[in-house]
N, C-alpha and C positions, 0 to 999 in steps of 0.2 A: 504495499500499499505506499501510495507516493504521501510525502509529508508537504506542508504548504511552504516550506522554506527553501524548494530549491528557485532555484537563480536561472529564469531561462531568458535565450536571448544568440548571441551573435558571440564570437573570439576576436580578438582584438588584431588586426590584418586578414582577415575573412571577407569584409566587406567591398564590394565593388571599388574600385577608384571611381573619383568624380572627373562628371563631364566637363573638356576642355573648355566648354562653352559659358562654365560657370565662375572662372577665375581665371586670374592672367598671373602668372608664375614672377615675380620679380626678378629685372635684372640682376644678377649679379658676375662676380669676374673673381677666377684662380690668382690666389699669390703665394708663392711658392717662397718658403724659409729654410735655411741649410744650420747648423748647428754645429761647433768644435769636431764631433766624431763625423761628421760627414751623413748625418742623419737628413733624408729630404724631406718636408711636412709640407703640403700643400693642403691651404680654405679657401672655402667661397666667402666673399663679403658681397654686400650691397654695392652697385656698382659705383653711386655717389660717394659710400663710405671710404677715408682715410683709412689705408692700411696701417695697424700701429707697426713701429721700428724695429720692435721687440717681441718675437711670442715663442712660449715654451714649450721646447720639443716634446711631446707626448711619447719617447723614447726611454729617454733618459735624465731630460730634463733640465739639459741645461739651455743657455738662453738662446734664441736663434734667430738669425738676421735672414735680410731678402739679398746679402752679396755671397753669392756660392764660394768666393775667393778668400773673402773677410771676412769670416761670423765675428759674433762677437764673445769676449770674453768670459768667462765663470766667475758670475756676479759673486760680491763679495756680501756674506751675509753678516748681520751681526751676532754676537753670540746671546744665546737665551738669559735672560734675565727674572731675575725673582720679582713678588711683586713687593717685596719688602729693598730689593735694591732700586726700582721706581720712587719707590717713600723715599729713599734717602738722598736721590737725584731732588727731591723736591724740598725735602725739609732737612731742617740743621738738628741735632743730635738736641739744645736747649728747648725745639720746639717739641722735638716728641715726646721728650719728658713733662713738659705743660701741657700737651694733650693728654696725654698717658693718666698724671695726674687728676685732669677733670675729668677724666673718665670715671678712674676708680671713685672718685668725690663723690660724681651723680649715681653710680651704681649703691654705694654704700647707703647715701641719702633716701635709694627705691626702697633698700632693704632693711630702712631702719635702723641701720648703724649709725655710731656716732663716726663721724670723719677722725681719721687719724693725726 
C-alpha cells in the first residue's frame, strides 16, 4: 500500500530543453589563463565584462595570468593570526587591563559580590 509521502515528478535534467525561441543566450567570450605550472584554464565571461588580470588555477591553486610566457608568481600569504594577535594590534597592555577590570567589576556587580 503506497504511503501519502511519495514525491512524484521528474528528475533533475530529465526535462526537455527549452525552445530556442524562448530565450536568447548572452554573448560571451573565452579568456585563457596560465599558471607557473603550465596549467591552462579557460573561462567564459560576458562579452561586455572586463576580464580579471589574475585567476586562481583550479588544478594547483597558484595565481594564473593571461600571458602564457610570463605567468604571475606565487602570492605571498600572511601567516595565520589569532584573535588575540589582532586585539593586541589595536590595544595597548594598559587599555586591555582597564577593559578587563571594568568587565570583572560589572560581572561581580551582577552576581551581587562586592568589588575587589
